[in-house]
N, C-alpha and C positions, 0 to 999 in steps of 0.2 A: 793491650796485653801487656802483662808484666814480665820481668827478666827471669829465665830459668836457672834454677841452679840446683846442684847435688848431681845425682848419679852419675857416680865416677864411671860406670860402664854403659854404653848406650844399648837399650833394648830395642828390637823391633816390637811393634804392638803384639804381634803373634807368641813372641818369645816372653814377653812380659805377661801376657794371658796365661802362658803356659806355666810360667813361674809360680803365679798366683794361685792357680789351680792347684799345682802339686803342693805347694806350701800350706795352702788353708785347708787342704784335706788331711794336713798333719797338726792342725792347731793353730797353724799362723792366722793373723788378722789382717787386712787390708781397710784402710782407713783413710780419710782426709783429715788433717788438723788444720785449722785456722789459728793464726796468729796476729796479733796488731801492735803498733808501736806508735807512740807520739813523741813529739820535740820541738826544738826552735830551730833546728837545722835539718832540711831535707835530706841532704846526702847522709848525714849521721843516723838519722831515722831507718833508713833505707838500708845502710850499711850494717845497722843491728839486726835488723831481720835476715840479711845474708849470712851472717855470722851466726846466728841462730839455728838456721837450716842447716850450716857447715857442723855445728857442734851435735845437732839432733841425729845427722847421718852418721854419728860415731857412737852412738848410744847402744848399750847393750841390747841384744837380741833385734838389731835392725838389719833386715834383709835387705830392703829398697827403699829408698829416700829420694824425693824430687820435689823442690819447692819452685814456686813461682812467686815472687815478690813485685808488688805493685809500684808504680811510680808514687812518691809520697805528694798529697795534695795539702794546700794551705788552707787555713781557716782561720781568721783573726790572730795572725801572727804565729799559728801552731801549725805543725804539720803530722800529717797522719799518713800512715801507710799499713798495708795488711799483706801476709804471707798465707798461700793455700799449699799445705804440703802433703804429697801423696806418699804413704809410708807402709810397707809391709813389715811386721813385726813377728817374730817367731811364735810368741805366745800371746794370750789376752793380759797375761801379768805385764809384759814389757809396755804396751799400750797404756795401762794405769799408771806404771812408772813416769811415761813421757807425761801424761796429763799432770801427775802431782810434780813432778819437776820443773815443767815449763810454763804451766799454767795458761793453755791456749784459751781463746774465747769460743770454741766449739771443736767437737769432735763428731765425725761422721761415721759409723762403721758400715763398709761397703761389702764385705764378707768376711767371715760366713754369714748366712741367715740366721744362724742359731748358734749361741755359744754354750757349751756344757763344761762346767769347770769340775776336776776331779777335787775331792777334799784338799790334798795337799798345796794345789795349786790357789785355792781358794784362800787357804790359812796363809801362804805366802804373799798373796795380794793385800791380805791384811796387816803382816808383818811390816812389808815394805811401806805401806802407807803411814803406820805407826812411827816407823823410822825416819820417814822424810819430814813428818810433823815434829819429831823431837829434834831433828838437826835444824829446822827453822826455828823451832822456839829457842833452841841453844843458840843460835846465832843472834836472835833478836837479844836474848838476856845478856850475853857477853857483851854487847855492844852498848847497851844501856845500865848495867849494872857496874859498880866500881869498889875497889879495895876488899873490904871485908866481906861484903854482899857477894861480890865474886866468887871469893876463896871458899865461901859456905854453898854456893850453888856449884860448884867443880866438886866439891866433897861428895854431895848429893847424888851427882853423876857416877862417882866412883862406887858408893855404896849402891845405886841401883843397878851397875852392872854386874856388881858381885851377887845380888840377890837374883838377877836374871840368870845366871850362870847356876845358881843352887836350883832354881826352876827347872832349868833345861835336863840337869842330872838327874831329878827325880822323875821326869816324863819318860 
């Protein structure tokens, strides 16, 4: 069994179940999120997952976070490990943001059994997904473009932001 991390406050099973029931009745989502890591150093692989869980526990909307990181296993001079993280987030949108930001290998929704989204929350999910996608593309482009290409790209970003403001003002 792996090392348990996270959970700044210890909950009894009964307290945790009561918290989950109360929160999910108000739109929260309980899930198990799975991550993996690979590298040439066993300790570095494990520590990267411990660090990931610690960072995850501070994400917006996180109510409860507890991770279990497995010991790294070696295969052909490469070490691999995984983390299973139980999270309770305030809303479905928070879980979508975790998935987009951290790229888990799997997400299991435990509770509630059915998720109904108001229109504004569904729109927020789409906007957040678009924002994260744009940030990733910007990061890649800034790392690969140089000189005049980079300046042109940055001007396009400014123009796009201004256009977005005008669209919001019309809405």
